[in-house]
C-alpha positions in Angstrom: -56.7 -207.0 -53.8 -58.3 -204.0 -55.4 -61.9 -204.5 -56.6 -62.2 -205.7 -60.2 -64.8 -203.1 -61.3 -62.4 -200.2 -60.4 -59.7 -198.5 -62.4 -57.5 -195.4 -62.3 -57.5 -193.1 -65.3 -54.6 -190.8 -65.8 -55.3 -187.9 -68.1 -52.3 -186.8 -70.1 -51.4 -184.9 -73.2 -48.1 -184.5 -75.1 -45.8 -185.8 -72.4 -45.5 -189.5 -72.7 -42.2 -189.6 -70.8 -43.5 -187.5 -67.9 -46.5 -189.4 -66.6 -45.2 -189.2 -63.0 -48.5 -190.4 -61.5 -48.1 -193.9 -62.9 -44.9 -194.5 -60.9 -46.3 -192.7 -57.8 -49.3 -195.1 -57.7 -47.0 -198.1 -57.8 -44.8 -196.7 -55.1 -47.8 -196.2 -52.9 -48.8 -199.9 -53.2 -51.6 -199.7 -55.9 -51.9 -202.9 -57.8 -55.1 -202.4 -59.8 -55.9 -201.3 -63.3 -54.2 -198.1 -64.6 -55.1 -196.6 -67.9 -53.5 -193.6 -69.6 -56.1 -191.6 -71.4 -55.2 -189.5 -74.5 -57.2 -187.6 -77.1 -56.7 -188.6 -80.8 -55.2 -185.2 -81.6 -52.2 -186.0 -79.4 -49.2 -186.6 -81.7 -47.5 -188.5 -78.9 -50.0 -191.4 -78.8 -47.4 -193.9 -80.4 -44.9 -193.0 -77.7 -47.6 -193.6 -75.0 -48.4 -197.0 -76.5 -44.7 -198.0 -76.6 -44.5 -197.3 -72.8 -47.9 -198.4 -71.6 -48.9 -201.0 -74.3 -52.6 -201.9 -74.2 -53.3 -199.6 -71.2 -53.6 -196.5 -73.4 -57.2 -195.5 -74.1 -58.1 -192.8 -76.7 -61.1 -190.6 -77.4 -62.0 -188.0 -80.0 -62.7 -184.5 -78.7 -65.0 -183.9 -81.7 -67.5 -186.5 -80.3 -68.0 -184.3 -77.2 -68.1 -180.8 -78.8 -71.9 -180.6 -78.4 -72.1 -182.8 -75.3 -71.6 -180.1 -72.6 -71.6 -176.3 -72.2 -68.1 -175.0 -73.1 -68.9 -171.5 -71.9 -67.6 -169.5 -74.8 -67.3 -169.4 -78.6 -63.5 -170.0 -78.9 -62.1 -172.7 -81.1 -59.0 -173.7 -79.0 -59.4 -177.3 -77.8 -56.1 -177.7 -75.8 -58.1 -178.3 -72.6 -58.9 -181.2 -70.4 -62.7 -180.8 -70.1 -63.3 -183.0 -73.1 -61.4 -185.9 -71.5 -63.2 -185.5 -68.2 -66.6 -185.8 -69.9 -65.4 -188.7 -72.1 -64.4 -190.8 -69.1 -67.9 -192.0 -68.3 -68.2 -193.5 -71.7 -64.7 -194.9 -71.7 -65.3 -196.6 -68.3 -68.5 -198.2 -69.7 -66.6 -199.3 -72.8 -64.0 -201.3 -70.8 -66.5 -202.6 -68.2 -65.5 -200.5 -65.3 -68.2 -199.2 -62.9 -66.1 -197.1 -60.5 -63.0 -195.1 -61.3 -60.6 -192.5 -60.0 -59.5 -189.7 -62.3 -56.0 -188.3 -61.8 -53.7 -185.8 -63.6 -50.3 -187.0 -64.8 -48.0 -185.0 -62.4 -48.6 -186.4 -58.9 -45.4 -187.0 -56.9 -47.0 -188.4 -53.7 -50.2 -189.6 -52.0 -50.1 -188.5 -48.3 -51.9 -189.3 -45.1 -52.9 -186.0 -43.4 -54.1 -187.4 -40.1 -52.7 -190.3 -38.1 -54.6 -193.1 -36.4 -55.1 -190.8 -33.4 -56.7 -188.1 -35.5 -53.7 -185.8 -35.2 -52.4 -183.8 -38.2 -49.5 -185.2 -40.1 -47.9 -185.3 -43.5 -46.9 -188.9 -44.1 -46.2 -190.3 -47.5 -48.2 -193.4 -48.4 -45.8 -196.2 -49.3 -48.2 -199.2 -49.2 -51.8 -200.1 -48.8 -53.2 -197.8 -51.5 -55.4 -200.6 -52.7 -57.2 -200.8 -49.3 -57.5 -197.0 -49.2 -59.1 -196.7 -52.6 -61.4 -199.7 -51.8 -62.5 -198.0 -48.5 -63.3 -194.8 -50.3 -65.4 -196.6 -52.9 -67.2 -198.7 -50.2 -68.2 -195.4 -48.5 -69.0 -193.7 -51.8 -71.5 -196.5 -52.5 -73.5 -195.7 -49.3 -74.0 -192.0 -49.9 -75.6 -189.9 -52.7 -72.5 -187.9 -53.7 -71.7 -187.6 -57.3 -68.0 -187.5 -56.7 -65.4 -187.5 -53.9 -62.0 -185.8 -54.2 -58.7 -186.0 -52.3 -57.3 -182.8 -50.8 -54.4 -181.0 -52.5 -51.1 -180.1 -50.9 -51.9 -176.4 -51.4 -54.9 -176.8 -49.2 -52.6 -177.2 -46.2 -50.5 -174.0 -46.7 -49.6 -173.0 -43.1 -49.0 -176.6 -42.1 -50.5 -177.5 -38.7 -51.8 -174.0 -38.3 -54.0 -174.1 -41.5 -57.7 -174.4 -41.0 -57.9 -177.7 -42.9 -55.3 -179.3 -40.5 -57.4 -178.8 -37.3 -59.7 -181.8 -37.6 -60.9 -184.4 -40.1 -63.7 -182.8 -42.2 -64.9 -182.3 -45.7 -65.1 -179.3 -48.0 -67.8 -178.8 -50.6 -65.4 -178.8 -53.6 -63.8 -181.3 -55.9 -60.5 -180.5 -57.7 -57.9 -182.4 -59.5 -58.8 -186.0 -58.4 -62.3 -187.5 -58.7 -63.8 -190.8 -57.6 -66.7 -191.4 -59.9 -69.2 -194.0 -61.1 -70.8 -194.7 -64.4 -74.1 -194.8 -62.6 -73.7 -191.2 -61.3 -72.9 -189.3 -64.4 -72.5 -185.5 -64.4 -71.1 -183.0 -66.9 -68.0 -180.9 -66.4 -68.6 -177.5 -67.8 -66.5 -174.6 -69.1 -63.4 -174.6 -71.3 -61.0 -174.0 -68.3 -61.4 -174.0 -64.5 -63.8 -176.8 -65.3 -63.6 -178.5 -61.9 -64.5 -175.3 -60.0 -67.2 -174.4 -62.6 -68.7 -177.9 -62.0 -68.8 -178.1 -58.3 -70.2 -174.6 -57.9 -72.9 -174.9 -60.6 -74.0 -178.4 -59.4 -73.7 -177.3 -55.8 -76.1 -174.5 -56.6 -78.8 -177.0 -57.4 -78.3 -179.3 -54.5 -75.9 -181.9 -55.9 -73.4 -183.2 -53.4 -69.7 -183.3 -54.2 -67.0 -183.0 -51.6 -63.3 -183.3 -50.8 -61.9 -185.3 -47.9 -58.9 -183.9 -46.0 -57.8 -187.2 -44.6 -55.7 -187.8 -47.7 -54.0 -185.5 -50.1 -52.1 -185.6 -53.4 -48.9 -183.7 -54.2 -48.1 -182.5 -57.6 -45.6 -180.5 -59.6 -45.9 -176.7 -59.3 -48.5 -175.2 -61.7 -47.1 -174.4 -65.1 -43.7 -176.0 -64.3 -44.3 -179.1 -66.3 -44.4 -178.6 -70.0 -47.1 -180.2 -72.1 -50.7 -180.8 -70.9 -52.4 -177.5 -70.1 -49.3 -175.6 -69.3 -49.0 -173.7 -72.6 -52.8 -172.9 -72.6 -52.6 -171.3 -69.1 -49.5 -169.4 -70.0 -51.2 -168.1 -73.1 -54.6 -167.2 -71.5 -53.6 -166.2 -67.9 -55.3 -166.8 -64.6 -57.8 -163.9 -64.9 -59.6 -165.5 -67.8 -59.3 -168.9 -66.2 -61.0 -167.7 -63.0 -63.6 -165.7 -64.8 -65.2 -168.8 -66.3 -66.5 -169.6 -62.8 -68.0 -166.2 -62.5 -69.9 -166.9 -65.7 -71.4 -170.1 -64.3 -72.1 -168.8 -60.8 -72.2 -165.0 -60.6 -74.4 -165.1 -57.4 -71.7 -166.6 -55.3 -68.4 -166.2 -57.0 -66.1 -163.3 -57.7 -62.5 -162.5 -58.7 -60.2 -161.7 -55.8 -56.5 -161.7 -54.8 -54.8 -164.9 -53.6 -51.6 -165.1 -51.6 -49.8 -163.1 -49.0 -46.8 -161.5 -50.7 -46.9 -162.6 -54.4 -50.6 -162.0 -54.9 -52.4 -163.3 -58.0 -56.0 -163.1 -59.3 -58.1 -166.0 -58.4 -61.7 -167.1 -58.1 -63.4 -166.6 -54.6 -66.4 -168.7 -53.7 -68.9 -167.3 -51.1 -69.9 -170.7 -49.8 -73.0 -169.6 -47.8 -74.5 -168.5 -51.2 -73.1 -171.4 -53.2 -74.5 -174.7 -51.9 -77.5 -176.0 -50.1 -77.0 -176.2 -46.3 -77.6 -179.4 -44.5 -79.8 -178.9 -41.4 -80.2 -181.1 -38.4 -83.2 -183.4 -38.6 -84.7 -181.8 -35.5 -85.6 -178.8 -37.6 -87.8 -180.8 -39.9 -91.4 -179.6 -40.1 -94.0 -182.1 -39.0 
């Protein structure tokens, strides 16, 4: 049984019939609370309520306009950062202490290492309750603000990729977020808000990290209409990536990503981005 003070929040906008994550959670054996979170400016709310009944939660973006740094003076509000920041209040409102934030387009949850510690890609078809409970139990014992699951794209190159060599963590959180109402933080920037947040908070010593033991798979970027797709198609990846430069110019830059079909993307210089953890033997007496 999944713990009673935990819930999964699926962020979605304008695609009530395409909340793939809901089905994927069930297929992986999750039996706990699932809430679909919509903003009040979504004209599809009635459709969501027909499908998900009382498990649709709403918030007003206007309530969060002055609650965090948006990073610009534009007026376009077709972005997810408002929802991410509203979730701490939403969780408290429904009596949830721990929660997992997911997008609506996940097609699978995967194991990335087997019980011998060898790299694999095995779809999770049961036991997701125990997996989430174990993550929360660990999260409670450490000072991290948030823990994320790896993404399929982190393992490009398969068994030859750097992340496939051994179980480890990376100092970034993207796309999925285990959080607590007792460890609040603000997502910042209109877009690229996850990168903006883990870099700017990492700059001041806050701990956030991704585990590579598990990963999520999702639809290809900009292939699923609705949500943020139209915003990204309108603004382009250069503007998206440049928000992170605004928040952390000392350790981030714009570079090229990919081998053949290269595209502009943010590049984080990690040795300049986050506090390093030293062995206790170096402590001054």
